[in-house]
KOLLUM-918025 format. One record per residue (C-alpha): residue number from 1; residue in one letter; x, y, z. Coordinates in pm, whole numbers. Layout:
<pts>
> NUM | A | X | Y | Z
...
</pts>
This chain:
<pts>
> 1 | M | 20522 | -12313 | -15089
> 2 | S | 20168 | -12346 | -15186
> 3 | N | 19943 | -12114 | -15416
> 4 | S | 19665 | -12049 | -15166
> 5 | Y | 19790 | -11713 | -15038
> 6 | A | 19781 | -11411 | -15270
> 7 | I | 20109 | -11327 | -15105
> 8 | E | 20372 | -11581 | -14973
> 9 | V | 20704 | -11482 | -14847
> 10 | H | 20952 | -11708 | -14697
> 11 | Q | 21302 | -11655 | -14515
> 12 | L | 21346 | -11332 | -14754
> 13 | S | 21652 | -11139 | -14699
> 14 | K | 21768 | -10808 | -14884
> 15 | I | 22122 | -10647 | -14778
> 16 | F | 22229 | -10320 | -14862
> 17 | T | 22630 | -10264 | -14894
> 18 | P | 22837 | -10273 | -14698
> 19 | N | 22609 | -10528 | -14465
> 20 | I | 22294 | -10350 | -14390
> 21 | K | 22002 | -10617 | -14373
> 22 | A | 21706 | -10435 | -14462
> 23 | V | 21518 | -10717 | -14471
> 24 | D | 21630 | -11020 | -14269
> 25 | E | 21482 | -11382 | -14326
> 26 | L | 21133 | -11234 | -14329
> 27 | D | 20845 | -11484 | -14342
> 28 | L | 20490 | -11354 | -14457
> 29 | T | 20167 | -11464 | -14590
> 30 | V | 19862 | -11241 | -14705
> 31 | N | 19523 | -11402 | -14750
> 32 | E | 19331 | -11366 | -15094
> 33 | G | 19076 | -11065 | -15060
> 34 | E | 19257 | -10949 | -14735
> 35 | I | 19384 | -10602 | -14624
> 36 | M | 19708 | -10621 | -14442
> 37 | A | 19902 | -10335 | -14272
> 38 | L | 20259 | -10350 | -14257
> 39 | L | 20340 | -10130 | -13919
> 40 | G | 20707 | -10022 | -13848
> 41 | P | 20948 | -9739 | -13761
> 42 | N | 21162 | -9568 | -14016
> 43 | G | 21411 | -9829 | -14153
> 44 | A | 21247 | -10121 | -14028
> 45 | G | 21209 | -10255 | -14409
> 46 | K | 20852 | -10198 | -14486
> 47 | S | 20931 | -10014 | -14833
> 48 | T | 21206 | -10233 | -14919
> 49 | T | 20961 | -10544 | -14856
> 50 | I | 20712 | -10395 | -15083
> 51 | R | 20970 | -10315 | -15368
> 52 | V | 21099 | -10659 | -15356
> 53 | L | 20763 | -10816 | -15393
> 54 | S | 20644 | -10536 | -15672
> 55 | T | 20951 | -10672 | -15881
> 56 | L | 21112 | -10315 | -15843
> 57 | S | 21420 | -10453 | -15657
> 58 | G | 21611 | -10787 | -15630
> 59 | F | 21665 | -10980 | -15325
> 60 | D | 21957 | -11204 | -15181
> 61 | S | 21791 | -11520 | -15038
> 62 | G | 21470 | -11653 | -14964
> 63 | K | 21182 | -11701 | -15192
> 64 | A | 20846 | -11475 | -15248
> 65 | L | 20520 | -11555 | -15453
> 66 | V | 20273 | -11302 | -15562
> 67 | A | 19923 | -11434 | -15691
> 68 | G | 20128 | -11794 | -15706
> 69 | L | 20425 | -11660 | -15930
> 70 | D | 20769 | -11637 | -15837
> 71 | V | 20899 | -11271 | -15838
> 72 | D | 21245 | -11390 | -15914
> 73 | T | 21165 | -11611 | -16234
> 74 | A | 20839 | -11475 | -16347
> 75 | P | 20843 | -11094 | -16290
> 76 | E | 20668 | -10990 | -16618
> 77 | K | 20380 | -11228 | -16491
> 78 | V | 20377 | -11076 | -16141
> 79 | R | 20334 | -10718 | -16296
> 80 | Q | 20035 | -10809 | -16485
> 81 | T | 19855 | -10906 | -16174
> 82 | I | 19962 | -10637 | -15911
> 83 | G | 19897 | -10244 | -15891
> 84 | V | 20169 | -10025 | -15703
> 85 | V | 20143 | -9694 | -15547
> 86 | A | 20459 | -9576 | -15410
> 87 | Q | 20527 | -9293 | -15142
> 88 | Q | 20644 | -9063 | -15403
> 89 | T | 20328 | -9014 | -15656
> 90 | G | 20390 | -9171 | -15993
> 91 | V | 20168 | -8936 | -16185
> 92 | D | 20277 | -8686 | -16445
> 93 | Y | 20180 | -8339 | -16332
> 94 | F | 20226 | -8182 | -16663
> 95 | L | 19950 | -8441 | -16816
> 96 | T | 19560 | -8459 | -16758
> 97 | G | 19439 | -8733 | -16549
> 98 | R | 19300 | -8888 | -16878
> 99 | E | 19642 | -8892 | -17012
> 100 | N | 19817 | -9026 | -16697
> 101 | M | 19564 | -9296 | -16712
> 102 | V | 19587 | -9381 | -17122
> 103 | L | 19961 | -9375 | -17085
> 104 | Q | 19956 | -9639 | -16806
> 105 | G | 19721 | -9833 | -17022
> 106 | H | 19967 | -9811 | -17314
> 107 | L | 20262 | -9958 | -17096
> 108 | Y | 20037 | -10278 | -17022
> 109 | R | 19968 | -10302 | -17364
> 110 | M | 19602 | -10289 | -17318
> 111 | K | 19341 | -10216 | -17624
> 112 | K | 19244 | -9853 | -17654
> 113 | A | 18855 | -9943 | -17629
> 114 | D | 18973 | -10138 | -17325
> 115 | I | 19152 | -9854 | -17181
> 116 | Q | 18870 | -9586 | -17261
> 117 | Q | 18588 | -9818 | -17038
> 118 | R | 18827 | -9857 | -16767
> 119 | I | 18902 | -9502 | -16714
> 120 | E | 18531 | -9440 | -16739
> 121 | E | 18456 | -9709 | -16470
> 122 | L | 18772 | -9591 | -16240
> 123 | A | 18687 | -9193 | -16291
> 124 | S | 18320 | -9275 | -16192
> 125 | H | 18418 | -9493 | -15875
> 126 | F | 18680 | -9268 | -15778
> 127 | E | 18474 | -8956 | -15855
> 128 | L | 18707 | -8788 | -16094
> 129 | Q | 18499 | -8721 | -16377
> 130 | S | 18499 | -8354 | -16354
> 131 | S | 18879 | -8334 | -16314
> 132 | L | 18985 | -8583 | -16557
> 133 | D | 19089 | -8328 | -16867
> 134 | K | 19235 | -8097 | -16589
> 135 | M | 19623 | -8074 | -16569
> 136 | V | 19736 | -8282 | -16279
> 137 | S | 19929 | -7989 | -16122
> 138 | A | 19590 | -7838 | -16041
> 139 | Y | 19450 | -8100 | -15839
> 140 | S | 19484 | -8135 | -15458
> 141 | G | 19690 | -8370 | -15253
> 142 | G | 19392 | -8600 | -15223
> 143 | M | 19250 | -8599 | -15573
> 144 | T | 19626 | -8663 | -15706
> 145 | R | 19645 | -8952 | -15439
> 146 | K | 19329 | -9043 | -15573
> 147 | L | 19445 | -9061 | -15952
> 148 | D | 19744 | -9281 | -15850
> 149 | I | 19552 | -9524 | -15705
> 150 | A | 19283 | -9512 | -16016
> 151 | T | 19590 | -9530 | -16241
> 152 | A | 19741 | -9842 | -16048
> 153 | L | 19413 | -10028 | -16131
> 154 | I | 19377 | -9959 | -16494
> 155 | H | 19479 | -10301 | -16587
> 156 | R | 19260 | -10472 | -16331
> 157 | P | 19503 | -10635 | -16094
> 158 | R | 19411 | -10867 | -15849
> 159 | I | 19669 | -10724 | -15573
> 160 | L | 19748 | -10389 | -15478
> 161 | F | 20057 | -10254 | -15304
> 162 | L | 20007 | -9920 | -15118
> 163 | D | 20334 | -9778 | -14970
> 164 | E | 20230 | -9493 | -14729
> 165 | P | 19929 | -9412 | -14922
> 166 | T | 19799 | -9116 | -14722
> 167 | L | 20137 | -8972 | -14610
> 168 | G | 20098 | -8619 | -14584
> 169 | L | 19742 | -8574 | -14651
> 170 | D | 19506 | -8392 | -14411
> 171 | I | 19266 | -8592 | -14176
> 172 | R | 18968 | -8528 | -14428
> 173 | S | 19161 | -8657 | -14729
> 174 | R | 19274 | -8966 | -14534
> 175 | K | 18937 | -9071 | -14427
> 176 | M | 18803 | -9014 | -14782
> 177 | L | 19109 | -9262 | -14907
> 178 | W | 19020 | -9474 | -14640
> 179 | K | 18671 | -9559 | -14766
> 180 | L | 18791 | -9595 | -15101
> 181 | I | 19052 | -9828 | -15000
> 182 | E | 18776 | -10057 | -14802
> 183 | D | 18559 | -9980 | -15120
> 184 | L | 18800 | -10145 | -15338
> 185 | N | 18869 | -10460 | -15116
> 186 | Q | 18504 | -10521 | -15042
> 187 | N | 18347 | -10437 | -15393
> 188 | F | 18639 | -10567 | -15614
> 189 | G | 18787 | -10814 | -15391
> 190 | L | 19131 | -10665 | -15414
> 191 | T | 19414 | -10816 | -15173
> 192 | I | 19568 | -10502 | -15030
> 193 | L | 19934 | -10478 | -14855
> 194 | L | 19965 | -10127 | -14735
> 195 | T | 20251 | -9957 | -14500
> 196 | T | 20149 | -9717 | -14294
> 197 | H | 20285 | -9490 | -14021
> 198 | Y | 19900 | -9403 | -13887
> 199 | L | 19789 | -9639 | -13610
> 200 | E | 19405 | -9537 | -13706
> 201 | E | 19496 | -9640 | -14025
> 202 | A | 19603 | -9987 | -13962
> 203 | D | 19337 | -10020 | -13676
> 204 | S | 19011 | -9923 | -13892
> 205 | L | 19123 | -10046 | -14226
> 206 | S | 19336 | -10387 | -14188
> 207 | D | 19229 | -10746 | -14133
> 208 | R | 19551 | -10801 | -14000
> 209 | V | 19862 | -10617 | -13884
> 210 | A | 20224 | -10732 | -13900
> 211 | I | 20464 | -10547 | -13701
> 212 | I | 20802 | -10531 | -13887
> 213 | N | 21122 | -10420 | -13688
> 214 | A | 21475 | -10462 | -13795
> 215 | G | 21395 | -10645 | -14111
> 216 | K | 21177 | -10922 | -13942
> 217 | I | 20800 | -10950 | -13871
> 218 | Q | 20779 | -10929 | -13468
> 219 | I | 20417 | -11009 | -13437
> 220 | I | 20093 | -11062 | -13652
> 221 | G | 19746 | -11072 | -13591
> 222 | T | 19391 | -10907 | -13610
> 223 | P | 19410 | -10555 | -13430
> 224 | D | 19212 | -10668 | -13167
> 225 | E | 19403 | -10974 | -13140
> 226 | L | 19715 | -10773 | -13090
> 227 | K | 19586 | -10541 | -12832
> 228 | N | 19417 | -10828 | -12652
> 229 | N | 19749 | -10967 | -12629
> 230 | I | 19850 | -10710 | -12381
> 231 | H | 19601 | -10799 | -12092
> 232 | G | 19442 | -10519 | -11863
> 233 | D | 19530 | -10171 | -11871
> 234 | S | 19799 | -9926 | -11976
> 235 | V | 19936 | -9695 | -11704
> 236 | V | 20170 | -9437 | -11845
> 237 | I | 20402 | -9221 | -11590
> 238 | S | 20611 | -8912 | -11731
> 239 | F | 20907 | -8791 | -11516
> 240 | E | 21111 | -8468 | -11587
> 241 | N | 21421 | -8664 | -11560
> 242 | V | 21501 | -9037 | -11554
> 243 | G | 21767 | -9153 | -11315
> 244 | Q | 21867 | -9468 | -11095
> 245 | N | 21546 | -9389 | -10852
> 246 | E | 21289 | -9375 | -11137
> 247 | K | 21431 | -9726 | -11293
> 248 | A | 21422 | -9871 | -10933
> 249 | L | 21039 | -9807 | -10895
> 250 | A | 20963 | -9971 | -11232
> 251 | T | 21164 | -10261 | -11105
> 252 | H | 21003 | -10255 | -10762
> 253 | L | 20630 | -10228 | -10901
> 254 | K | 20733 | -10541 | -11075
> 255 | E | 20850 | -10701 | -10787
> 256 | M | 20542 | -10627 | -10578
> 257 | Q | 20327 | -10776 | -10860
> 258 | L | 20173 | -10402 | -10923
> 259 | A | 20294 | -10423 | -11281
> 260 | R | 20331 | -10739 | -11503
> 261 | E | 20556 | -10571 | -11729
> 262 | H | 20709 | -10231 | -11809
> 263 | V | 20873 | -10038 | -12102
> 264 | W | 21070 | -9721 | -12125
> 265 | D | 21007 | -9472 | -12397
> 266 | G | 21227 | -9161 | -12298
> 267 | N | 21109 | -9013 | -11997
> 268 | N | 20789 | -9222 | -12021
> 269 | L | 20735 | -9534 | -11836
> 270 | H | 20465 | -9800 | -11973
> 271 | L | 20319 | -10009 | -11711
> 272 | Y | 20098 | -10316 | -11804
> 273 | V | 19865 | -10378 | -11516
> 274 | E | 19550 | -10610 | -11438
> 275 | N | 19356 | -10331 | -11293
> 276 | G | 19412 | -9985 | -11358
> 277 | A | 19178 | -9789 | -11133
> 278 | A | 19294 | -10037 | -10823
> 279 | S | 19680 | -10023 | -10938
> 280 | V | 19698 | -9605 | -10980
> 281 | P | 19662 | -9525 | -10598
> 282 | Q | 19931 | -9815 | -10500
> 283 | I | 20168 | -9667 | -10793
> 284 | M | 20145 | -9346 | -10674
> 285 | E | 20208 | -9425 | -10313
> 286 | Q | 20516 | -9593 | -10410
> 287 | A | 20655 | -9292 | -10627
> 288 | A | 20576 | -9083 | -10323
> 289 | R | 20770 | -9326 | -10072
> 290 | Q | 21109 | -9270 | -10295
> 291 | Q | 21035 | -8911 | -10326
> 292 | L | 20997 | -8934 | -10698
> 293 | Q | 20846 | -8632 | -10902
> 294 | V | 20556 | -8765 | -11123
> 295 | K | 20492 | -8487 | -11434
> 296 | T | 20208 | -8685 | -11557
> 297 | L | 20010 | -9014 | -11546
> 298 | S | 19743 | -9160 | -11760
> 299 | L | 19543 | -9463 | -11795
> 300 | A | 19399 | -9601 | -12073
> 301 | R | 19302 | -9940 | -12268
> 302 | P | 19610 | -10079 | -12462
> 303 | T | 19621 | -9953 | -12794
> 304 | L | 19838 | -10074 | -13099
> 305 | D | 20067 | -9820 | -12990
> 306 | D | 20140 | -10027 | -12697
> 307 | V | 20166 | -10316 | -12883
> 308 | F | 20427 | -10129 | -13115
> 309 | L | 20607 | -10034 | -12821
> 310 | K | 20625 | -10355 | -12668
> 311 | Y | 20780 | -10527 | -13012
> 312 | T | 20955 | -10222 | -13138
> 313 | G | 21107 | -10040 | -12823
> 314 | A | 20959 | -9713 | -12969
> 315 | S | 20630 | -9543 | -12967
> 316 | M | 20469 | -9533 | -13325
> 317 | L | 20369 | -9182 | -13218
> 318 | E | 20737 | -9078 | -13183
> 319 | S | 20928 | -9291 | -13466
> 320 | G | 20678 | -9126 | -13698
</pts>
């Protein structure tokens, strides 16, 4: 394993008793200065991977390097180079924003003068100056999350782990945090590994997306590369009920070469076709011939949800 990556994982496995493989021989590399999104359904291994890489959890086999340091043999050195923002906020609601940051600085054995200087820098960057001496219990959800991230950066880490950073926030707060995350990456050169349930978040923020399912990376690439892998157009047909005839239609369309491939997601049939506008009338004609009741039909360019569906067998929009 080389040290040219910010994060390098090889054949990593984590087993929970009795025999649940949360992470299953996972391979992953994250480049210096990159934002990478880990996308996956619940239970796919996203949070477990972050916990292992941030030294919060052990693992059963494989190897993981963070900033060139082995998380197994040099966990304390790893902790000095990383910041972690977990799903559940790590800030104390009964302290002020400033007190939370001072406490975190002391945990990293920083000098008092360095802590004060860093608090001023971060408060300015995160626009927290007016709230710094207020109790965190008075903060909004978006402000609490900003303080959470600022606190994780007190010791100037090189790598930041964000586990579902915008979960539960309204769209305005989410977009504010996206801009903040982009700024941290571009202006401070932070390498960021984030897990998310929001496709738009992964699409707009990340340099690359890794889709994880059943503890394994299924595919990895830029958002555009992943979408372009699904050539042509996406046609989604919804049925009231799905029986033998509906299943037969999907097979028949493939045999007729009207659809390159198909995936079922509940009562929705996702078809991937070369030319949607030309294919839709023919698809509807075949459905009518078999006397099938089509509830709705939609046509679109492939999205990250189509990629997600292809590699996990479920829609991200449903699995969130």
